[in-house]
N, C-alpha and C positions, 0 to 999 in steps of 0.2 A: 403551468404545471411546476410543482416543487421539486430541487433537486434530489439526486438519489446518493447515498455514502456507503461504501466500502469500507467497514473498519474491521480492522487485524490486529490481535494483539499477541505478544511473544516475547520469549525470552532469547536473549543472545548466548552462543555457544560459549563455554568458558575460558577465557584467555583471550578473546578476541580484541582487537584494535576497535575502541570507538570511534577516531577518528576516521579509520578506513571503512568503518561501516557505514558512519554518515555520509562519506563521499560516494562509496556505492549507491546508496538511495538517493542521494543527489543525482546522480549519473542517470539510475533508472527513470527517475523522475523525469529530467531535463531531456534526455535522449530518447526516451520511448512514451512514456505514459503521458505526458504532457501534450503528446503529438495525438493522440487517440482522440476520435469523435467523441465531441459533449465532456470533455476534460474542462473541471473549473480549477481544483487543486488539489495539493496534498498538503496533509501536515503529520510531523511525529512528534509524539507526546513518550514522556519517559517518567516512571515513579518508579525510583529504587534499580531493581532490575526486571522490572518488565517496560517493556516498550509497546507501540499503538501506532498504527499510522490510519488515517482518514484519507480518504480518495473520495471527493467530492467531483461527480459528473451531472451533466443538464439533467437527464432522464433517468429511470430505470434500464429503459433499452439500452442504453450507451454504457450503465455499469454493468448490466448481465453481457454485453458485449466484450467487456474487459475482462471479467470473470472467464468464457466462454476461450478468449485467445489466452489468459495467462495459465491454462491448462497445458499450455506448450511453451516453456518460459524462454524467452530469446538469451544470448548471451549476459545482458545488463541483468537481466532477473535472475539468471543462475548465479553471477558475481553476489548480487545481493542477499539471496537465500543460503549462500555460502558462509554467513554469519551468523545465522539463525538456528536454534535449538527448533527443526520442524516440529517434533511431537509437543512442544509448548503452545502453538498456533492455534486461536481459536478467531473465527473470522464471521461477519453477518454483515447482510446487506438491508439498510436500512433507506426506508422513503422519508423524506423529509416532511414533518406532518407541518411544521409551523417554523420559522424565521422570525426573530425580534429585534 
């Protein structure tokens, strides 16, 4: 079975510290997301003022479980979200069709 990817794009709030944001993202990943069942990897991307995360899970079920849990953010997630303009968020859950 091929992986599933949770992909989210967003903009940061005006005036936030990018190094502080990146530290919050790293902490969320290492202290929480990476410990979830089926976690494979998390990557962050940036293009000017638009950021994106791609979190890969072993299965679609694992990704859906992550999304269900994310509805009740823990302290690590709340810190991460505090940097983000929530109104700018766009998220999708993808099945990996093929890897090369």
